C-alpha positions in Angstrom: -51.3 -4.2 19.9 -48.8 -6.9 20.3 -45.2 -5.8 20.6 -42.6 -7.7 18.6 -39.1 -8.3 19.8 -36.3 -6.5 18.0 -34.9 -9.9 16.8 -38.2 -10.7 15.0 -38.4 -7.2 13.5 -34.8 -7.5 12.3 -35.4 -10.9 10.8 -38.5 -9.7 8.9 -36.7 -6.6 7.5 -33.7 -8.8 6.5 -35.9 -11.2 4.5 -37.9 -8.3 3.0 -34.6 -6.7 1.8 -33.1 -10.0 0.5 -36.2 -11.1 -1.4 -37.0 -7.7 -2.8 -36.3 -7.1 -6.5 -33.1 -5.2 -5.8 -31.9 -7.8 -3.3 -32.4 -10.6 -5.8 -30.4 -8.7 -8.4 -27.6 -8.1 -6.0 -27.5 -11.8 -5.0 -27.5 -12.9 -8.7 -24.6 -10.5 -9.5 -22.6 -11.8 -6.5 -23.2 -15.4 -7.6 -22.1 -14.5 -11.1 -18.9 -12.8 -9.8 -18.1 -15.9 -7.7 -18.5 -18.1 -10.7 -16.4 -16.0 -13.0 -13.7 -15.6 -10.4 -13.8 -19.2 -9.5 -13.4 -20.6 -13.0 -9.6 -19.9 -13.3 -9.0 -21.4 -9.9 -10.7 -24.7 -10.7 -9.2 -24.8 -14.2 -5.7 -24.5 -12.7 -6.5 -27.4 -10.4 -8.2 -29.6 -13.0 -6.4 -28.9 -16.2 -3.3 -31.0 -16.7 -2.5 -29.7 -20.2 -0.3 -26.7 -20.5 0.2 -25.0 -23.8 3.2 -22.9 -24.6 3.2 -21.1 -27.9 5.7 -18.7 -29.5 3.6 -16.7 -31.8 6.0 -13.8 -32.3 6.3 -14.9 -36.0 2.6 -15.4 -36.4 2.9 -19.2 -36.7 0.8 -21.2 -34.3 2.4 -24.5 -35.3 5.2 -24.1 -32.8 2.8 -24.8 -29.9 4.1 -27.3 -27.4 1.7 -29.3 -25.2 2.8 -30.5 -21.8 
């Protein structure tokens, strides 16, 4: 029987773990978390409109757009 190097065995186990059903779910959840955590960062950089509202009286007509 042909012996495989530890590097080859480790690579096969890594790909087997990543492309298993649980591995794909973990990767998708991580991508989703990165997207949801990255949205506020990019909105702060891209959005040039700032809205300041005093809604203590329940009136939204006092909003000021900068």
